[in-house]
C-alpha positions as CSV (number, residue, x, y, z in Angstrom):
1,M,0.0,0.0,0.0
2,T,1.1,3.5,-0.7
3,Y,-0.2,6.6,1.1
4,A,0.7,10.2,0.9
5,I,0.1,12.0,4.1
6,K,1.1,15.3,5.6
7,S,2.9,15.2,8.9
8,R,4.7,17.5,11.3
9,Y,8.1,16.9,12.8
10,E,7.9,17.6,16.6
11,N,10.4,16.7,19.3
12,G,12.2,14.2,17.1
13,V,9.0,12.4,16.0
14,F,6.9,12.6,12.8
15,R,3.3,13.2,13.7
16,P,0.6,12.6,11.1
17,L,-1.8,15.4,10.5
18,Q,-4.6,13.0,9.8
19,K,-5.9,9.8,11.4
20,L,-4.3,6.6,10.0
21,D,-5.7,3.1,10.1
22,F,-2.6,1.2,11.1
23,P,-2.0,-1.3,13.9
24,E,0.2,-0.1,16.8
25,Y,4.0,-0.5,16.1
26,K,3.5,-1.1,12.4
27,E,6.8,-0.3,10.6
28,V,6.5,1.9,7.5
29,E,9.0,3.5,5.1
30,I,8.9,7.3,5.0
31,I,9.9,9.3,2.0
32,I,10.4,13.0,3.0
33,T,9.7,15.9,0.7
34,S,9.4,19.5,1.8
35,E,7.0,22.1,0.4
36,S,9.8,24.6,0.5
37,T,11.6,22.9,-2.4
38,N,10.6,21.5,-5.8
39,D,13.7,19.3,-6.1
40,I,12.9,15.6,-6.4
41,P,15.9,13.2,-6.3
42,P,16.4,11.5,-9.7
43,S,16.4,8.1,-7.9
44,L,12.8,8.8,-6.7
45,L,11.7,9.9,-10.2
46,L,13.2,6.8,-11.7
47,K,11.5,4.5,-9.1
48,V,8.1,6.2,-9.8
49,A,8.5,5.9,-13.5
50,E,9.5,2.3,-13.4
51,Q,6.8,1.2,-11.0
52,G,4.2,3.5,-12.5
53,G,4.4,1.9,-16.0
54,S,5.5,5.1,-17.7
55,Y,7.8,3.2,-20.0
56,D,5.8,0.0,-20.5
57,F,5.1,1.0,-24.1
58,L,8.8,0.4,-25.0
59,A,8.3,-3.3,-24.6
60,N,5.6,-3.3,-27.3
61,P,7.1,-4.5,-30.6
62,E,4.8,-2.2,-32.5
63,E,6.7,0.8,-31.0
64,D,10.0,-0.4,-32.5
65,I,9.5,1.5,-35.8
66,Y,13.2,2.2,-36.5
67,T,15.8,-0.1,-38.0
68,I,19.6,-0.1,-37.8
69,E,19.6,1.5,-41.3
70,D,17.7,4.6,-39.9
71,G,20.6,5.8,-37.8
72,E,24.3,6.5,-38.0
73,E,26.8,4.3,-36.3
74,V,28.0,5.7,-33.0
């Protein structure tokens, strides 16, 4: 499951700003972004693109419209 929630960092603890339906002591992974910056690490963008299916079309043989004769040797 993936959730995006807002939280506040207080006294060394992240406190959710909304009620969560989790059992006590449930371990979760937290990815931190700040509203004060628009910088997103490239590793996170890559992970989202891979898991989100953004590039799934590349596996479709119908998308492979170029041949080796179409380009120059590198």
